[in-house]
Each structure stands twice: as C-alpha cells, then as structure tokens.
C-alpha positions in Angstrom: 0.0 0.0 0.0 1.0 3.6 -0.7 -0.7 6.5 1.0 -1.1 9.6 -1.2 -2.4 13.0 -0.3 -4.1 15.1 -3.0 -4.0 18.8 -2.1 -6.9 20.6 -3.9 -6.0 24.2 -3.5 -6.2 27.5 -5.5 -2.7 28.8 -6.3 -2.2 32.6 -6.6 0.1 34.9 -8.5 2.9 35.0 -5.9 5.3 32.0 -5.9 6.5 32.7 -2.4 2.9 32.6 -1.0 2.3 29.4 -3.0 5.4 27.9 -1.5 4.0 28.7 1.9 0.8 26.9 0.9 2.9 23.9 -0.2 4.5 23.6 3.2 1.2 24.0 5.1 -0.6 21.4 3.1 2.3 19.0 3.0 2.5 19.1 6.7 -1.2 18.2 6.9 -0.9 15.3 4.5 2.3 14.0 6.2 0.5 14.1 9.5 -2.1 11.8 8.1 0.5 9.3 6.9 0.9 10.3 3.2 4.2 9.3 1.6 3.3 11.1 -1.7 1.8 14.6 -1.6 0.3 16.0 -4.9 -0.5 19.6 -5.7 -2.2 20.8 -8.9 -0.7 22.0 -12.2 0.4 25.7 -12.1 1.2 25.6 -8.4 4.2 28.0 -8.8 1.7 30.6 -10.2 -1.7 30.2 -11.6 -2.6 30.6 -15.3 -3.5 34.1 -16.4 -0.1 35.6 -15.5 2.9 36.1 -17.8 4.5 32.7 -17.5 8.0 33.8 -18.6 8.1 36.2 -15.7 7.6 33.5 -13.1 9.4 30.5 -14.7 12.3 29.1 -12.8 14.7 26.1 -13.4 14.5 23.0 -11.4 17.5 24.2 -9.4 15.9 27.6 -8.8 14.7 28.9 -5.5 11.1 27.7 -5.7 12.0 24.2 -6.6 14.7 24.1 -4.0 12.2 25.3 -1.5 9.8 22.5 -2.4 12.6 20.0 -2.1 13.4 21.2 1.4 9.8 20.8 2.4 9.7 17.3 0.9 12.9 16.4 2.8 11.6 17.9 6.0 8.5 15.7 6.0 10.1 12.7 4.4 7.7 12.6 1.5 7.6 12.8 -2.3 6.0 16.1 -3.4 4.6 16.6 -6.9 3.7 20.2 -7.9 3.1 22.0 -11.1 5.5 24.8 -12.1 6.9 26.5 -15.2 10.6 26.2 -16.3 12.3 28.4 -18.9 12.6 27.4 -22.5 13.7 30.4 -24.7 10.8 32.7 -25.5 8.4 30.1 -24.1 8.3 28.0 -21.0 7.8 24.3 -20.2 4.7 23.3 -18.2 6.7 21.1 -15.7 5.7 18.8 -12.9 8.3 19.1 -10.2 8.8 15.6 -8.6 11.0 15.9 -5.5 11.8 14.1 -2.3 12.5 10.5 -1.3 15.8 10.7 -3.2 14.3 12.2 -6.4 14.5 15.6 -7.9 13.4 15.8 -11.5 10.7 17.2 -13.8 8.0 15.9 -16.2 7.3 18.4 -19.1 3.7 18.3 -20.3 3.6 16.5 -23.6 0.1 17.4 -24.9 -0.6 21.2 -24.9 -4.0 22.6 -24.4 -4.8 24.1 -27.8 -8.5 23.5 -27.4 -11.7 25.1 -26.3 -10.5 28.5 -27.5 -7.2 28.4 -25.5 -3.7 28.1 -27.1 -1.2 26.9 -24.5 1.4 26.3 -27.3 1.7 30.1 -27.8 3.5 30.4 -24.5 4.5 26.8 -23.7 6.8 24.3 -25.4 5.8 20.7 -25.3 7.8 17.9 -23.6 8.4 14.5 -25.3 9.5 12.1 -22.6 7.3 10.0 -20.2 8.6 9.9 -16.6 8.3 7.3 -13.8 9.7 7.1 -10.3 9.3 4.5 -7.6 8.4 5.2 -4.0 8.1 2.3 -1.4 8.1 -0.3 -4.3 5.2 1.5 -6.0 6.0 2.9 -9.5 4.3 6.2 -10.4 3.9 7.7 -13.8 3.0 11.3 -14.5 0.7 13.3 -16.7 -0.6 16.8 -16.7 -4.2 18.0 -17.2 -4.9 17.9 -21.0 -2.7 14.7 -21.2 -5.6 12.8 -19.7 -7.3 13.0 -23.1 -4.6 10.8 -24.6 -4.8 7.1 -23.6 -1.6 6.2 -25.4 0.5 8.1 -22.8 -1.2 6.2 -19.9 -0.7 2.8 -21.7 3.0 3.7 -22.3 3.4 4.5 -18.6 1.7 1.2 -17.7 4.0 -0.8 -20.0 6.9 1.0 -18.3 5.7 -0.5 -15.0 3.6 2.3 -13.5 1.1 1.1 -11.0 -0.5 4.6 -10.8 -0.4 7.8 -12.8 -0.4 11.1 -11.0 -2.3 13.8 -12.9 -2.0 17.4 -11.5 -4.4 19.7 -13.4 -5.8 23.2 -13.7 -8.9 22.1 -15.6 -10.8 24.6 -17.7 -14.4 25.4 -16.7 -17.3 25.3 -19.1 -20.4 23.3 -20.1 -19.9 19.6 -19.7 -16.3 20.0 -18.5 -16.8 18.4 -15.1 -18.4 15.4 -16.7 -15.5 15.1 -19.2 -13.0 15.3 -16.4 -14.6 12.5 -14.3 -15.1 10.3 -17.4 -11.6 10.8 -18.7 -10.0 10.0 -15.3 -12.0 6.8 -15.0 -11.4 5.8 -18.6 -7.6 6.3 -18.4 -7.6 4.1 -15.2 -9.6 1.3 -17.0 -7.8 1.3 -20.3 -4.3 1.3 -18.7 -5.1 -0.9 -15.7 -3.6 1.8 -13.5 -4.6 3.9 -10.5 -5.2 7.5 -11.6 -4.6 10.2 -9.0 -6.0 13.4 -10.5 -5.5 16.5 -8.4 -7.2 19.7 -9.8 -7.0 23.3 -8.7 -10.0 24.1 -6.5 -12.7 26.2 -8.1 -11.7 29.8 -7.5 -15.4 30.7 -7.2 -15.5 28.4 -4.1 -12.9 30.5 -2.4 -13.9 33.9 -3.7 -10.7 34.4 -5.7 -10.9 36.5 -8.9 -9.1 35.1 -11.9 -8.5 35.8 -15.6 -11.9 34.9 -17.1 -10.3 33.0 -20.1 -7.6 31.1 -18.2 -8.1 27.5 -17.2 -8.0 27.9 -13.4 -9.6 24.7 -12.1 -13.0 23.3 -11.2 -12.1 21.1 -8.2 -13.5 17.6 -8.1 -10.1 15.9 -7.7 -10.7 12.3 -8.3 -8.9 9.0 -7.6 -10.0 6.1 -9.8 -8.9 2.5 -9.2 -7.5 0.3 -12.1 -11.0 -1.0 -12.8 -12.3 2.5 -13.4 -14.2 2.8 -10.1 -14.1 6.1 -8.2 -12.0 5.4 -5.1 -12.2 9.0 -3.7 -13.4 12.4 -4.8 -13.6 16.0 -3.5 -16.1 18.8 -4.2 -15.2 22.2 -5.7 -13.7 23.8 -2.6 -10.1 23.5 -1.2 -9.7 20.2 0.6 -7.2 17.4 1.3 -8.0 13.9 0.0 -5.9 11.1 1.5 -6.1 7.6 -0.1 -4.3 4.3 0.1 -3.5 2.6 -3.2 -2.7 -1.0 -3.6 -0.4 -1.9 -6.6 -1.8 -5.4 -6.6 -5.1 -3.9 -7.8 -3.3 -2.8 -11.0 -2.0 -6.4 -11.5 -5.5 -7.7 -11.0 -7.1 -5.3 -13.5 -4.5 -6.0 -16.2 -4.9 -9.8 -15.7 -8.7 -9.5 -15.9 -9.1 -7.1 -18.9 -5.8 -8.0 -20.7 -5.8 -4.4 -22.2 -2.0 -4.5 -22.3 -1.5 -8.1 -23.3 -4.0 -7.9 -26.1 -3.0 -4.5 -27.4 -2.1 -4.2 -31.1 -0.2 -0.8 -31.4 0.9 -1.4 -35.0 -2.3 -2.2 -36.8 -2.2 -2.7 -40.6 -3.6 0.2 -42.5 -7.1 -0.4 -44.0 -7.1 -1.1 -47.8 
C-alpha cells in the first residue's frame, strides 16, 4: 500500500505565497501518513499571468524550497511549475523528495476550447516514472488525460499509478468530461489514476482571468477497474487515499488491455 495526499488548492500569482501553501498542506498530508503529496498544475503561479516572468529552473529557489519541504517531512512532493525554454516555458511537474528531484514536461498542450497553450508553452516529449516504497508512479498533466496512449505507455513501463495534476478549464460539460476521462484512463491502462485539480476559484472567492483554465475542483482517484475510489467537491480540501499496486495487476490480468493491445495495426485497404 502507498498512502497519497491530494491537495486541492487555489494557487495565486505570488510564488512565495504558493510555496508557503505547499508547506502547510504537505505538513497536513504527512501528519495523516501520506508518503506522496500531490499539488495541482500551475502551483508555482496560476494561469492568467505572464509565464516567462515566473518561470524558474529545477535548481531555482522555488523548486529548492519544495525539495526542502519534501525532505523535512520525508515525502515525495509533486507540484506544477513552469521552467524556462527560450521565448516560451515548459509546463513542468516538479517531482522531488525520497531521493528524487526531476521534472516531467507536459507532452500534450491545451490548444483546445479556444485556448492556445502552445503560444507560451513548449511541449515535452519524454514520459517519466519514479518508484516510492516499491510502487511505481507515472506522471501526466491536465490535458494529457485525453490521450490514452500516454497512460498505456506508462503502464507498460511498470507504472502502478499515474499522478495527474491539473488546472482544468471550466465550461459546459467539462466536469463530466473530467470525471469520465480520469476513470477511462484508469480502466484502459489498468492503473490507479490520482487526479488533483485546482480548487474552483469561485468556491474561495478568488478573482481570476476569465479565459484562463484555473480549475473546477473535483479531484478524483480512480482504481484500475475505473471505479471512483475517492473524490472531492469544488472547494479546497485534502484527499488522502491508500492505493494497492496489486489492484493494477488484477485489473491487467482480468481485462488484458495491455497483453491484447495491437499498437501497430495494418492500415485499411
């Protein structure tokens, strides 16, 4: 078993204040026994600000601060940030603690629903996994959840669970899509999916850029059979769950979605 804490919060525009929030919520999750503590995408600074002005490298002060927090509480912390990449940035998940300090750069960029993430963000191209207490975790970010091949790739690399920080865009039907996609990716990869969204700013009275994807809440944990194992509402809250890697093995044995996969199909005549 691996205990994971999902910290559904609303990040602000000030990285130092967001770092204080990381410490406060990590302390709460660790006090409840979490070994992995997950924060949303854009935890360094929320969307709607100039990303190049807040971006920092993985050895910069914000990432070092998160690493110190992780080491203080003896946990792995996962938190969304932005790292420099020329005139654009990378949408990076900082993964730090328990002997790790690395980043996953979001592969699929949110050029959808009238938003163009690629105007300011450069895409990544490498899946990432780490192991904590003999449980292997893969990583994806927000819009990545719409692409099952990434989750299957992570499962084939040995991931028992996929951590998905997000800052999900609001709109008609978007909550339903979020919940469906989280459950579908769990089922079609035979993995736990640990999806941690930004809390809905409206639930905290925070004003945000009206066109920026700033979260809807409803962080969701789905088991490898696609069942909802835990879920929050729209407001800031901490969700602590225990995940069993044997459940991933059982799902893959039952559904055979990896064993029976045919990734190189013959083109139709």
